[in-house]
N, CA and C atoms as an extended XYZ file, in Angstrom:
630
Properties=species:S:1:pos:R:3:atomname:S:1:resname:S:1:resid:I:1 pbc="F F F"
N         0.836       -1.195        0.000 N   MET     1
C         0.000        0.000        0.000 CA  MET     1
C         0.876        1.251        0.000 C   MET     1
N         0.567        2.192       -0.871 N   THR     2
C         1.336        3.428       -0.936 CA  THR     2
C         0.903        4.390        0.164 C   THR     2
N         1.708        5.421        0.383 N   LEU     3
C         1.353        6.430        1.380 CA  LEU     3
C         0.078        7.165        0.978 C   LEU     3
N        -0.113        7.332       -0.333 N   TYR     4
C        -1.322        7.999       -0.808 CA  TYR     4
C        -2.557        7.148       -0.482 C   TYR     4
N        -2.431        5.852       -0.660 N   GLU     5
C        -3.537        4.958       -0.343 CA  GLU     5
C        -3.809        4.928        1.161 C   GLU     5
N        -2.745        5.005        1.955 N   THR     6
C        -2.910        5.025        3.409 CA  THR     6
C        -3.744        6.225        3.847 C   THR     6
N        -3.512        7.365        3.186 N   LEU     7
C        -4.271        8.576        3.522 CA  LEU     7
C        -5.597        8.655        2.768 C   LEU     7
N        -5.749        7.811        1.751 N   GLY     8
C        -6.979        7.842        0.968 CA  GLY     8
C        -7.065        9.022        0.030 C   GLY     8
N        -5.920        9.400       -0.579 N   VAL     9
C        -5.906       10.533       -1.506 CA  VAL     9
C        -5.254       10.104       -2.818 C   VAL     9
N        -5.457       10.926       -3.845 N   ALA    10
C        -4.828       10.673       -5.139 CA  ALA    10
C        -3.364       11.101       -5.089 C   ALA    10
N        -2.587       10.592       -6.030 N   LYS    11
C        -1.156       10.906       -6.038 CA  LYS    11
C        -0.900       12.382       -6.301 C   LYS    11
N        -1.837       13.064       -6.954 N   ASP    12
C        -1.660       14.491       -7.231 CA  ASP    12
C        -2.405       15.362       -6.224 C   ASP    12
N        -2.676       14.827       -5.049 N   ALA    13
C        -3.422       15.555       -4.025 CA  ALA    13
C        -2.704       16.841       -3.633 C   ALA    13
N        -3.489       17.892       -3.430 N   THR    14
C        -2.921       19.173       -3.013 CA  THR    14
C        -2.651       19.160       -1.517 C   THR    14
N        -1.967       20.202       -1.043 N   ALA    15
C        -1.658       20.316        0.381 CA  ALA    15
C        -2.946       20.375        1.202 C   ALA    15
N        -3.946       21.083        0.702 N   ASP    16
C        -5.222       21.186        1.421 CA  ASP    16
C        -5.932       19.836        1.469 C   ASP    16
N        -5.852       19.089        0.383 N   GLU    17
C        -6.482       17.774        0.351 CA  GLU    17
C        -5.779       16.806        1.301 C   GLU    17
N        -4.466       16.916        1.386 N   LEU    18
C        -3.713       16.083        2.323 CA  LEU    18
C        -4.100       16.398        3.757 C   LEU    18
N        -4.227       17.681        4.050 N   LYS    19
C        -4.577       18.103        5.405 CA  LYS    19
C        -5.985       17.633        5.774 C   LYS    19
N        -6.901       17.744        4.842 N   ALA    20
C        -8.271       17.304        5.100 CA  ALA    20
C        -8.325       15.799        5.320 C   ALA    20
N        -7.564       15.056        4.519 N   ALA    21
C        -7.532       13.604        4.667 CA  ALA    21
C        -6.916       13.217        5.997 C   ALA    21
N        -5.891       13.945        6.415 N   TYR    22
C        -5.237       13.665        7.690 CA  TYR    22
C        -6.208       13.863        8.853 C   TYR    22
N        -6.959       14.939        8.795 N   ARG    23
C        -7.938       15.193        9.855 CA  ARG    23
C        -9.018       14.118        9.874 C   ARG    23
N        -9.468       13.740        8.705 N   ARG    24
C       -10.508       12.722        8.608 CA  ARG    24
C       -10.013       11.382        9.143 C   ARG    24
N        -8.815       10.984        8.716 N   GLU    25
C        -8.279        9.700        9.144 CA  GLU    25
C        -7.878        9.707       10.619 C   GLU    25
N        -7.488       10.891       11.124 N   SER    26
C        -7.164       11.006       12.546 CA  SER    26
C        -8.386       10.726       13.396 C   SER    26
N        -9.507       11.275       13.000 N   MET    27
C       -10.760       11.042       13.726 CA  MET    27
C       -11.134        9.560       13.681 C   MET    27
N       -10.844        8.936       12.563 N   LYS    28
C       -11.247        7.543       12.366 CA  LYS    28
C       -10.351        6.557       13.119 C   LYS    28
N        -9.038        6.840       13.144 N   HIS    29
C        -8.103        5.851       13.679 CA  HIS    29
C        -7.488        6.206       15.030 C   HIS    29
N        -7.793        7.367       15.574 N   HIS    30
C        -7.148        7.766       16.823 CA  HIS    30
C        -7.472        6.761       17.939 C   HIS    30
N        -6.435        6.276       18.638 N   PRO    31
C        -6.652        5.275       19.697 CA  PRO    31
C        -7.601        5.746       20.788 C   PRO    31
N        -7.598        7.053       21.074 N   ASP    32
C        -8.481        7.578       22.119 CA  ASP    32
C        -9.952        7.497       21.722 C   ASP    32
N       -10.192        7.302       20.422 N   ARG    33
C       -11.561        7.184       19.921 CA  ARG    33
C       -11.885        5.740       19.560 C   ARG    33
N       -11.048        4.839       20.033 N   GLY    34
C       -11.290        3.427       19.773 CA  GLY    34
C       -10.697        2.926       18.477 C   GLY    34
N        -9.844        3.748       17.860 N   GLY    35
C        -9.247        3.346       16.595 CA  GLY    35
C        -8.042        2.438       16.789 C   GLY    35
N        -7.526        1.963       15.680 N   ASP    36
C        -6.379        1.066       15.694 CA  ASP    36
C        -5.087        1.882       15.777 C   ASP    36
N        -4.263        1.575       16.757 N   GLU    37
C        -3.047        2.363       16.983 CA  GLU    37
C        -2.062        2.232       15.823 C   GLU    37
N        -1.923        1.014       15.273 N   ALA    38
C        -1.002        0.799       14.161 CA  ALA    38
C        -1.448        1.573       12.926 C   ALA    38
N        -2.750        1.566       12.658 N   ALA    39
C        -3.272        2.298       11.507 CA  ALA    39
C        -3.092        3.802       11.699 C   ALA    39
N        -3.270        4.261       12.928 N   PHE    40
C        -3.096        5.686       13.223 CA  PHE    40
C        -1.648        6.100       13.002 C   PHE    40
N        -0.728        5.256       13.458 N   LYS    41
C         0.691        5.552       13.297 CA  LYS    41
C         1.087        5.585       11.826 C   LYS    41
N         0.577        4.624       11.048 N   ALA    42
C         0.881        4.568        9.617 CA  ALA    42
C         0.338        5.799        8.897 C   ALA    42
N        -0.877        6.204        9.277 N   MET    43
C        -1.488        7.372        8.660 CA  MET    43
C        -0.706        8.637        9.004 C   MET    43
N        -0.270        8.743       10.252 N   LYS    44
C         0.495        9.912       10.705 CA  LYS    44
C         1.828       10.007        9.960 C   LYS    44
N         2.505        8.877        9.813 N   GLU    45
C         3.785        8.864        9.099 CA  GLU    45
C         3.591        9.211        7.621 C   GLU    45
N         2.491        8.736        7.041 N   ALA    46
C         2.209        9.038        5.638 CA  ALA    46
C         2.014       10.546        5.448 C   ALA    46
N         1.294       11.152        6.376 N   TYR    47
C         1.064       12.600        6.269 CA  TYR    47
C         2.358       13.379        6.463 C   TYR    47
N         3.196       12.942        7.391 N   GLU    48
C         4.462       13.637        7.640 CA  GLU    48
C         5.341       13.645        6.392 C   GLU    48
N         5.330       12.556        5.651 N   VAL    49
C         6.135       12.481        4.430 CA  VAL    49
C         5.507       13.322        3.321 C   VAL    49
N         4.226       13.124        3.074 N   LEU    50
C         3.582       13.757        1.927 CA  LEU    50
C         3.347       15.251        2.123 C   LEU    50
N         3.308       15.713        3.348 N   SER    51
C         3.098       17.138        3.592 CA  SER    51
C         4.398       17.930        3.501 C   SER    51
N         5.514       17.226        3.436 N   ASP    52
C         6.824       17.868        3.282 CA  ASP    52
C         7.204       17.779        1.801 C   ASP    52
N         7.371       18.921        1.156 N   VAL    53
C         7.592       18.948       -0.289 CA  VAL    53
C         8.816       18.129       -0.689 C   VAL    53
N         9.915       18.315        0.015 N   ALA    54
C        11.153       17.606       -0.346 CA  ALA    54
C        11.023       16.109       -0.104 C   ALA    54
N        10.423       15.728        1.028 N   ARG    55
C        10.276       14.304        1.333 CA  ARG    55
C         9.276       13.649        0.384 C   ARG    55
N         8.253       14.383        0.008 N   ARG    56
C         7.270       13.845       -0.944 CA  ARG    56
C         7.918       13.598       -2.297 C   ARG    56
N         8.738       14.530       -2.746 N   GLN    57
C         9.420       14.348       -4.019 CA  GLN    57
C        10.357       13.148       -3.959 C   GLN    57
N        11.079       13.001       -2.838 N   ARG    58
C        11.980       11.859       -2.694 CA  ARG    58
C        11.193       10.554       -2.689 C   ARG    58
N        10.039       10.566       -2.031 N   TYR    59
C         9.203        9.363       -2.000 CA  TYR    59
C         8.686        9.026       -3.399 C   TYR    59
N         8.228       10.028       -4.126 N   ASP    60
C         7.713        9.791       -5.473 CA  ASP    60
C         8.795        9.240       -6.401 C   ASP    60
N        10.028        9.693       -6.213 N   GLU    61
C        11.121        9.296       -7.101 CA  GLU    61
C        11.774        7.977       -6.702 C   GLU    61
N        11.870        7.736       -5.394 N   THR    62
C        12.633        6.566       -4.928 CA  THR    62
C        11.841        5.604       -4.053 C   THR    62
N        10.712        6.055       -3.524 N   GLY    63
C         9.961        5.217       -2.604 CA  GLY    63
C        10.465        5.303       -1.180 C   GLY    63
N        11.502        6.127       -0.945 N   ALA    64
C        12.076        6.269        0.393 CA  ALA    64
C        11.189        7.167        1.244 C   ALA    64
N        10.949        6.766        2.482 N   THR    65
C        10.096        7.549        3.370 CA  THR    65
C        10.878        8.269        4.452 C   THR    65
N        12.143        7.959        4.608 N   SER    66
C        12.947        8.595        5.646 CA  SER    66
C        13.225       10.046        5.289 C   SER    66
N        13.396       10.882        6.321 N   ASP    67
C        13.756       12.273        6.072 CA  ASP    67
C        15.252       12.404        5.823 C   ASP    67
N        15.972       11.275        5.945 N   LYS    68
C        17.403       11.269        5.670 CA  LYS    68
C        17.637       10.794        4.239 C   LYS    68
N        18.622       11.375        3.544 N   PRO    69
C        18.897       10.935        2.174 CA  PRO    69
C        19.441        9.520        2.144 C   PRO    69
N        19.192        8.831        1.068 N   THR    70
C        19.758        7.497        0.879 CA  THR    70
C        21.254        7.643        0.620 C   THR    70
N        22.029        6.557        0.757 N   PRO    71
C        23.455        6.642        0.423 CA  PRO    71
C        23.689        7.144       -0.998 C   PRO    71
N        22.833        6.734       -1.929 N   GLU    72
C        22.983        7.168       -3.316 CA  GLU    72
C        22.769        8.672       -3.426 C   GLU    72
N        21.769        9.181       -2.709 N   GLU    73
C        21.516       10.628       -2.739 CA  GLU    73
C        22.651       11.396       -2.082 C   GLU    73
N        23.159       10.867       -0.965 N   ALA    74
C        24.272       11.520       -0.283 CA  ALA    74
C        25.508       11.542       -1.173 C   ALA    74
N        25.758       10.444       -1.884 N   ALA    75
C        26.912       10.379       -2.783 CA  ALA    75
C        26.756       11.376       -3.923 C   ALA    75
N        25.537       11.492       -4.457 N   LEU    76
C        25.301       12.440       -5.542 CA  LEU    76
C        25.509       13.871       -5.065 C   LEU    76
N        25.055       14.166       -3.855 N   ASP    77
C        25.276       15.499       -3.282 CA  ASP    77
C        26.774       15.771       -3.144 C   ASP    77
N        27.522       14.766       -2.695 N   ALA    78
C        28.963       14.930       -2.518 CA  ALA    78
C        29.656       15.166       -3.855 C   ALA    78
N        29.223       14.445       -4.888 N   ILE    79
C        29.802       14.636       -6.220 CA  ILE    79
C        29.538       16.062       -6.705 C   ILE    79
N        28.313       16.536       -6.471 N   GLY    80
C        27.976       17.897       -6.881 CA  GLY    80
C        28.838       18.926       -6.164 C   GLY    80
N        29.028       18.735       -4.849 N   GLU    81
C        29.865       19.654       -4.082 CA  GLU    81
C        31.305       19.608       -4.581 C   GLU    81
N        31.786       18.413       -4.894 N   LEU    82
C        33.160       18.263       -5.378 CA  LEU    82
C        33.336       18.936       -6.735 C   LEU    82
N        32.357       18.774       -7.614 N   LEU    83
C        32.424       19.397       -8.933 CA  LEU    83
C        32.529       20.918       -8.805 C   LEU    83
N        31.696       21.496       -7.954 N   LEU    84
C        31.723       22.944       -7.765 CA  LEU    84
C        33.044       23.397       -7.158 C   LEU    84
N        33.579       22.589       -6.235 N   ASP    85
C        34.861       22.916       -5.622 CA  ASP    85
C        35.989       22.891       -6.656 C   ASP    85
N        35.975       21.878       -7.536 N   VAL    86
C        36.992       21.778       -8.582 CA  VAL    86
C        36.895       22.972       -9.528 C   VAL    86
N        35.677       23.375       -9.857 N   LEU    87
C        35.483       24.511      -10.761 CA  LEU    87
C        35.989       25.817      -10.168 C   LEU    87
N        36.029       25.898       -8.829 N   GLU    88
C        36.568       27.085       -8.182 CA  GLU    88
C        38.082       27.167       -8.353 C   GLU    88
N        38.712       26.026       -8.629 N   GLN    89
C        40.175       25.975       -8.670 CA  GLN    89
C        40.742       25.708      -10.057 C   GLN    89
N        39.933       25.158      -10.956 N   LYS    90
C        40.442       24.752      -12.264 CA  LYS    90
C        39.691       25.452      -13.396 C   LYS    90
N        40.395       25.574      -14.550 N   ASP    91
C        39.773       26.130      -15.738 CA  ASP    91
C        38.954       25.059      -16.431 C   ASP    91
N        37.689       25.356      -16.713 N   ALA    92
C        36.773       24.354      -17.269 CA  ALA    92
C        37.119       23.964      -18.696 C   ALA    92
N        37.789       24.847      -19.442 N   ASP    93
C        38.094       24.550      -20.843 CA  ASP    93
C        39.343       23.697      -21.004 C   ASP    93
N        40.333       23.925      -20.142 N   SER    94
C        41.629       23.275      -20.347 CA  SER    94
C        41.923       22.158      -19.351 C   SER    94
N        40.949       21.824      -18.519 N   THR    95
C        41.168       20.806      -17.486 CA  THR    95
C        40.153       19.684      -17.616 C   THR    95
N        40.616       18.478      -17.497 N   ASP    96
C        39.703       17.331      -17.450 CA  ASP    96
C        39.134       17.273      -16.029 C   ASP    96
N        37.998       17.920      -15.845 N   LEU    97
C        37.415       18.027      -14.513 CA  LEU    97
C        37.102       16.656      -13.916 C   LEU    97
N        36.652       15.729      -14.749 N   LEU    98
C        36.328       14.395      -14.244 CA  LEU    98
C        37.578       13.686      -13.728 C   LEU    98
N        38.713       13.883      -14.411 N   ALA    99
C        39.952       13.260      -13.960 CA  ALA    99
C        40.373       13.821      -12.603 C   ALA    99
N        40.209       15.124      -12.435 N   VAL   100
C        40.534       15.749      -11.157 CA  VAL   100
C        39.619       15.214      -10.058 C   VAL   100
N        38.322       15.108      -10.383 N   MET   101
C        37.359       14.602       -9.409 CA  MET   101
C        37.650       13.157       -9.034 C   MET   101
N        37.932       12.349      -10.054 N   ARG   102
C        38.232       10.932       -9.782 CA  ARG   102
C        39.470       10.795       -8.909 C   ARG   102
N        40.475       11.650       -9.169 N   LYS   103
C        41.696       11.591       -8.374 CA  LYS   103
C        41.398       11.946       -6.925 C   LYS   103
N        40.592       12.991       -6.718 N   ALA   104
C        40.241       13.392       -5.354 CA  ALA   104
C        39.437       12.298       -4.652 C   ALA   104
N        38.526       11.667       -5.403 N   ILE   105
C        37.719       10.592       -4.831 CA  ILE   105
C        38.591        9.393       -4.466 C   ILE   105
N        39.522        9.039       -5.378 N   ASP   106
C        40.434        7.924       -5.094 CA  ASP   106
C        41.297        8.228       -3.874 C   ASP   106
N        41.770        9.477       -3.795 N   ASN   107
C        42.576        9.870       -2.639 CA  ASN   107
C        41.753        9.807       -1.357 C   ASN   107
N        40.493       10.220       -1.465 N   GLY   108
C        39.608       10.154       -0.301 CA  GLY   108
C        39.397        8.724        0.162 C   GLY   108
N        39.282        7.818       -0.807 N   TYR   109
C        39.113        6.403       -0.462 CA  TYR   109
C        40.365        5.865        0.224 C   TYR   109
N        41.532        6.236       -0.309 N   SER   110
C        42.791        5.796        0.305 CA  SER   110
C        42.918        6.332        1.722 C   SER   110
N        42.530        7.588        1.902 N   ASP   111
C        42.589        8.185        3.239 CA  ASP   111
C        41.657        7.457        4.202 C   ASP   111
N        40.455        7.105        3.717 N   ALA   112
C        39.499        6.395        4.567 CA  ALA   112
C        40.047        5.035        4.978 C   ALA   112
N        40.645        4.345        4.033 N   GLN   113
C        41.223        3.032        4.337 CA  GLN   113
C        42.380        3.154        5.326 C   GLN   113
N        43.189        4.199        5.156 N   SER   114
C        44.310        4.418        6.066 CA  SER   114
C        43.807        4.707        7.479 C   SER   114
N        42.786        5.531        7.581 N   LYS   115
C        42.227        5.857        8.896 CA  LYS   115
C        41.590        4.628        9.541 C   LYS   115
N        40.943        3.798        8.716 N   LYS   116
C        40.361        2.558        9.240 CA  LYS   116
C        41.441        1.654        9.826 C   LYS   116
N        42.560        1.554        9.126 N   ALA   117
C        43.653        0.715        9.605 CA  ALA   117
C        44.216        1.252       10.919 C   ALA   117
N        44.370        2.571       10.994 N   GLN   118
C        44.889        3.181       12.213 CA  GLN   118
C        43.936        2.978       13.384 C   GLN   118
N        42.648        3.160       13.122 N   LEU   119
C        41.649        2.976       14.179 CA  LEU   119
C        41.603        1.527       14.631 C   LEU   119
N        41.718        0.614       13.674 N   GLY   120
C        41.719       -0.806       14.022 CA  GLY   120
C        42.867       -1.160       14.947 C   GLY   120
N        44.042       -0.591       14.678 N   LYS   121
C        45.199       -0.847       15.534 CA  LYS   121
C        44.974       -0.281       16.939 C   LYS   121
N        44.411        0.921       16.999 N   LYS   122
C        44.158        1.538       18.305 CA  LYS   122
C        43.169        0.711       19.120 C   LYS   122
N        42.115        0.262       18.456 N   ILE   123
C        41.101       -0.537       19.145 CA  ILE   123
C        41.708       -1.846       19.646 C   ILE   123
N        42.489       -2.491       18.784 N   LYS   124
C        43.124       -3.753       19.163 CA  LYS   124
C        44.050       -3.554       20.359 C   LYS   124
N        44.811       -2.480       20.361 N   ASN   125
C        45.750       -2.205       21.443 CA  ASN   125
C        45.027       -1.946       22.759 C   ASN   125
N        43.926       -1.194       22.689 N   ARG   126
C        43.164       -0.893       23.899 CA  ARG   126
C        42.467       -2.139       24.448 C   ARG   126
N        41.970       -2.973       23.550 N   LYS   127
C        41.330       -4.214       23.997 CA  LYS   127
C        42.347       -5.147       24.663 C   LYS   127
N        43.549       -5.144       24.130 N   SER   128
C        44.605       -5.954       24.728 CA  SER   128
C        44.923       -5.447       26.134 C   SER   128
N        45.000       -4.107       26.253 N   ALA   129
C        45.270       -3.519       27.570 CA  ALA   129
C        44.129       -3.807       28.541 C   ALA   129
N        42.889       -3.780       28.009 N   LEU   130
C        41.731       -4.023       28.855 CA  LEU   130
C        41.753       -5.434       29.443 C   LEU   130
N        42.218       -6.388       28.648 N   LYS   131
C        42.294       -7.770       29.131 CA  LYS   131
C        43.346       -7.930       30.231 C   LYS   131
N        44.396       -7.128       30.157 N   ARG   132
C        45.512       -7.295       31.076 CA  ARG   132
C        45.388       -6.447       32.344 C   ARG   132
N        44.592       -5.386       32.253 N   LEU   133
C        44.480       -4.471       33.390 CA  LEU   133
C        43.496       -5.003       34.428 C   LEU   133
N        43.923       -5.066       35.682 N   ARG   134
C        43.041       -5.537       36.758 CA  ARG   134
C        43.409       -4.847       38.063 C   ARG   134
N        42.465       -4.857       38.935 N   ARG   135
C        42.719       -4.361       40.288 CA  ARG   135
C        43.123       -5.526       41.193 C   ARG   135
N        43.882       -5.194       42.210 N   LYS   136
C        44.312       -6.226       43.147 CA  LYS   136
C        43.309       -6.428       44.269 C   LYS   136
N        42.260       -5.560       44.274 N   ASP   137
C        41.222       -5.693       45.290 CA  ASP   137
C        39.864       -5.705       44.599 C   ASP   137
N        38.790       -5.584       45.373 N   ASP   138
C        37.434       -5.652       44.831 CA  ASP   138
C        36.852       -4.286       44.490 C   ASP   138
N        37.637       -3.247       44.554 N   ARG   139
C        37.132       -1.907       44.244 CA  ARG   139
C        36.911       -1.761       42.730 C   ARG   139
N        36.046       -0.810       42.325 N   PRO   140
C        35.754       -0.641       40.890 CA  PRO   140
C        37.018       -0.359       40.082 C   PRO   140
N        37.085       -0.971       38.910 N   ASN   141
C        38.234       -0.784       38.029 CA  ASN   141
C        37.972        0.442       37.147 C   ASN   141
N        38.336        1.613       37.664 N   LEU   142
C        38.051        2.860       36.960 CA  LEU   142
C        38.873        2.996       35.682 C   LEU   142
N        40.066        2.471       35.693 N   LEU   143
C        40.897        2.557       34.488 CA  LEU   143
C        40.319        1.710       33.352 C   LEU   143
N        39.731        0.576       33.688 N   SER   144
C        39.072       -0.243       32.671 CA  SER   144
C        37.894        0.508       32.060 C   SER   144
N        37.182        1.256       32.898 N   ALA   145
C        36.057        2.046       32.401 CA  ALA   145
C        36.541        3.098       31.403 C   ALA   145
N        37.709        3.687       31.672 N   VAL   146
C        38.286        4.666       30.743 CA  VAL   146
C        38.563        4.008       29.392 C   VAL   146
N        39.150        2.830       29.436 N   LEU   147
C        39.454        2.111       28.191 CA  LEU   147
C        38.191        1.733       27.440 C   LEU   147
N        37.177        1.279       28.148 N   GLU   148
C        35.927        0.872       27.505 CA  GLU   148
C        35.256        2.050       26.810 C   GLU   148
N        35.289        3.221       27.452 N   ARG   149
C        34.703        4.411       26.826 CA  ARG   149
C        35.475        4.796       25.569 C   ARG   149
N        36.797        4.701       25.646 N   ASP   150
C        37.599        5.077       24.488 CA  ASP   150
C        37.408        4.085       23.345 C   ASP   150
N        37.273        2.806       23.671 N   ILE   151
C        37.026        1.793       22.637 CA  ILE   151
C        35.695        2.063       21.940 C   ILE   151
N        34.683        2.420       22.725 N   ALA   152
C        33.378        2.731       22.139 CA  ALA   152
C        33.473        3.940       21.211 C   ALA   152
N        34.240        4.942       21.624 N   LYS   153
C        34.414        6.135       20.791 CA  LYS   153
C        35.140        5.791       19.489 C   LYS   153
N        36.190        4.989       19.600 N   LEU   154
C        36.942        4.589       18.411 CA  LEU   154
C        36.114        3.709       17.488 C   LEU   154
N        35.272        2.855       18.074 N   ASP   155
C        34.367        2.034       17.259 CA  ASP   155
C        33.440        2.919       16.431 C   ASP   155
N        32.949        3.996       17.048 N   GLY   156
C        32.091        4.927       16.323 CA  GLY   156
C        32.827        5.587       15.171 C   GLY   156
N        34.087        5.972       15.403 N   GLN   157
C        34.890        6.575       14.342 CA  GLN   157
C        35.174        5.584       13.225 C   GLN   157
N        35.374        4.324       13.594 N   LEU   158
C        35.618        3.292       12.586 CA  LEU   158
C        34.381        3.075       11.724 C   LEU   158
N        33.214        3.061       12.349 N   GLN   159
C        31.968        2.910       11.594 CA  GLN   159
C        31.774        4.082       10.642 C   GLN   159
N        32.166        5.278       11.076 N   GLU   160
C        32.057        6.455       10.221 CA  GLU   160
C        32.943        6.314        8.997 C   GLU   160
N        34.175        5.832        9.188 N   GLN   161
C        35.075        5.644        8.055 CA  GLN   161
C        34.569        4.544        7.122 C   GLN   161
N        33.936        3.522        7.683 N   ASP   162
C        33.312        2.481        6.854 CA  ASP   162
C        32.232        3.095        5.966 C   ASP   162
N        31.406        3.956        6.574 N   ALA   163
C        30.328        4.601        5.820 CA  ALA   163
C        30.892        5.507        4.741 C   ALA   163
N        31.972        6.228        5.061 N   ILE   164
C        32.607        7.101        4.082 CA  ILE   164
C        33.149        6.286        2.907 C   ILE   164
N        33.813        5.171        3.210 N   ALA   165
C        34.343        4.313        2.148 CA  ALA   165
C        33.216        3.794        1.259 C   ALA   165
N        32.084        3.444        1.871 N   ASP   166
C        30.930        2.968        1.094 CA  ASP   166
C        30.407        4.070        0.171 C   ASP   166
N        30.309        5.302        0.703 N   LEU   167
C        29.828        6.415       -0.103 CA  LEU   167
C        30.781        6.707       -1.262 C   LEU   167
N        32.075        6.638       -0.969 N   ILE   168
C        33.053        6.892       -2.025 CA  ILE   168
C        32.944        5.831       -3.122 C   ILE   168
N        32.691        4.590       -2.735 N   GLY   169
C        32.488        3.540       -3.723 CA  GLY   169
C        31.324        3.851       -4.638 C   GLY   169
N        30.237        4.374       -4.067 N   ILE   170
C        29.074        4.765       -4.868 CA  ILE   170
C        29.434        5.928       -5.788 C   ILE   170
N        30.223        6.869       -5.266 N   MET   171
C        30.648        8.012       -6.074 CA  MET   171
C        31.492        7.556       -7.264 C   MET   171
N        32.390        6.620       -7.022 N   GLN   172
C        33.240        6.114       -8.105 CA  GLN   172
C        32.397        5.496       -9.215 C   GLN   172
N        31.410        4.702       -8.828 N   LYS   173
C        30.549        4.058       -9.822 CA  LYS   173
C        29.681        5.082      -10.548 C   LYS   173
N        29.257        6.120       -9.818 N   SER   174
C        28.378        7.124      -10.411 CA  SER   174
C        29.066        7.899      -11.530 C   SER   174
N        30.382        8.062      -11.425 N   LEU   175
C        31.114        8.827      -12.441 CA  LEU   175
C        31.448        7.997      -13.675 C   LEU   175
N        31.251        6.683      -13.593 N   ASP   176
C        31.618        5.816      -14.709 CA  ASP   176
C        30.867        6.155      -15.995 C   ASP   176
N        29.662        6.670      -15.869 N   GLY   177
C        28.863        6.959      -17.049 CA  GLY   177
C        29.097        8.342      -17.637 C   GLY   177
N        30.094        9.066      -17.129 N   TYR   178
C        30.341       10.430      -17.602 CA  TYR   178
C        31.672       10.538      -18.360 C   TYR   178
N        31.712       11.484      -19.292 N   ALA   179
C        32.942       11.837      -19.995 CA  ALA   179
C        33.031       13.360      -20.024 C   ALA   179
N        34.250       13.882      -20.161 N   TYR   180
C        34.422       15.339      -20.175 CA  TYR   180
C        35.331       15.729      -21.330 C   TYR   180
N        34.865       16.614      -22.175 N   ASP   181
C        35.622       17.075      -23.334 CA  ASP   181
C        36.349       18.369      -22.983 C   ASP   181
N        37.656       18.335      -23.037 N   TYR   182
C        38.445       19.534      -22.724 CA  TYR   182
C        39.508       19.731      -23.800 C   TYR   182
N        40.074       20.927      -23.865 N   GLU   183
C        40.983       21.277      -24.957 CA  GLU   183
C        42.415       20.816      -24.702 C   GLU   183
N        42.898       21.021      -23.526 N   ARG   184
C        44.270       20.632      -23.217 CA  ARG   184
C        44.390       20.590      -21.695 C   ARG   184
N        45.526       20.241      -21.195 N   GLY   185
C        45.719       20.203      -19.757 CA  GLY   185
C        46.714       19.144      -19.371 C   GLY   185
N        47.009       19.093      -18.100 N   THR   186
C        47.953       18.111      -17.571 CA  THR   186
C        47.220       17.152      -16.661 C   THR   186
N        47.729       15.908      -16.562 N   PRO   187
C        47.082       14.933      -15.676 CA  PRO   187
C        47.053       15.453      -14.253 C   PRO   187
N        45.985       15.210      -13.529 N   PRO   188
C        45.876       15.709      -12.167 CA  PRO   188
C        46.824       14.981      -11.235 C   PRO   188
N        47.466       15.749      -10.367 N   GLY   189
C        48.290       15.146       -9.329 CA  GLY   189
C        47.465       14.925       -8.081 C   GLY   189
N        48.115       14.440       -7.040 N   ARG   190
C        47.397       14.214       -5.786 CA  ARG   190
C        47.028       15.550       -5.187 C   ARG   190
N        45.785       15.730       -4.846 N   ASN   191
C        45.312       16.969       -4.242 CA  ASN   191
C        44.848       16.658       -2.830 C   ASN   191
N        45.750       16.814       -1.871 N   ASP   192
C        45.428       16.477       -0.484 CA  ASP   192
C        44.356       17.390        0.084 C   ASP   192
N        44.350       18.652       -0.364 N   ALA   193
C        43.353       19.588        0.153 CA  ALA   193
C        41.954       19.149       -0.245 C   ALA   193
N        41.790       18.774       -1.513 N   GLN   194
C        40.476       18.323       -1.969 CA  GLN   194
C        40.098       17.005       -1.324 C   GLN   194
N        41.059       16.126       -1.110 N   ALA   195
C        40.772       14.854       -0.445 CA  ALA   195
C        40.298       15.098        0.982 C   ALA   195
N        40.920       16.055        1.667 N   SER   196
C        40.515       16.378        3.035 CA  SER   196
C        39.128       17.002        3.062 C   SER   196
N        38.859       17.884        2.091 N   GLN   197
C        37.539       18.503        2.006 CA  GLN   197
C        36.475       17.448        1.731 C   GLN   197
N        36.818       16.493        0.864 N   LEU   198
C        35.882       15.422        0.551 CA  LEU   198
C        35.605       14.579        1.790 C   LEU   198
N        36.645       14.285        2.557 N   GLN   199
C        36.482       13.520        3.803 CA  GLN   199
C        35.526       14.240        4.749 C   GLN   199
N        35.729       15.545        4.924 N   ALA   200
C        34.883       16.319        5.832 CA  ALA   200
C        33.440       16.347        5.347 C   ALA   200
N        33.264       16.507        4.028 N   LEU   201
C        31.920       16.533        3.459 CA  LEU   201
C        31.219       15.202        3.659 C   LEU   201
N        31.907       14.113        3.358 N   LEU   202
C        31.303       12.796        3.499 CA  LEU   202
C        31.041       12.461        4.957 C   LEU   202
N        31.913       12.924        5.852 N   ALA   203
C        31.698       12.673        7.279 CA  ALA   203
C        30.408       13.309        7.740 C   ALA   203
N        30.118       14.518        7.257 N   SER   204
C        28.873       15.187        7.643 CA  SER   204
C        27.676       14.471        7.060 C   SER   204
N        27.832       13.905        5.857 N   MET   205
C        26.709       13.237        5.190 CA  MET   205
C        26.409       11.873        5.821 C   MET   205
N        27.424       11.217        6.331 N   THR   206
C        27.172        9.904        6.913 CA  THR   206
C        26.317       10.004        8.161 C   THR   206
N        26.329       11.158        8.790 N   MET   207
C        25.545       11.326       10.013 CA  MET   207
C        24.049       11.275        9.732 C   MET   207
N        23.609       11.739        8.514 N   PHE   208
C        22.181       11.669        8.245 CA  PHE   208
C        21.819       10.650        7.191 C   PHE   208
N        22.771        9.815        6.814 N   SER   209
C        22.445        8.737        5.894 CA  SER   209
C        22.355        7.393        6.579 C   SER   209
N        22.633        7.374        7.885 N   LYS   210
C        22.550        6.134        8.661 CA  LYS   210
C        21.106        5.793        8.979 C   LYS   210
């Protein structure tokens, strides 16, 4: 069942029609009036999506109901940001912009993998210390608690780098269908600044794509 069917409206329903349907269905399904709680919740979620212009468009195009972008949408946003950033630094006529973008994306992937390896070593080292650290009495092991908190924090950072690597993989595939016609230029070298900017951008996007 689609969200439109849940609310009992047509796919081209106006904002006023959505609001009227929401009020009608609220009266019908509200638990305080003897309605079904699951049906009320489904109807409420349908209205929340369809009454938001951006979320409604995303639902119509992809079927996604979350207010967070999908990984594919986040990757596309990142590619767009990267393209604009490259255009701020390079001449569009004499530079293969796609080659520059691909290089920055590849560098970003390498950086993510490097950070994952470093985090993995830190986590392994702390877990080893946690196994060996003990108190000689029955009092609380406060130092172990410090290690456990740090391991949890590092685990979160590792998951973030995993998500970034996944997004970069999507970005790499997304560029496969593009070509860029330019007049002349030199092959792009490693651009650490753009790789760092890409890392920061993807890190912010992973927070709302989870």
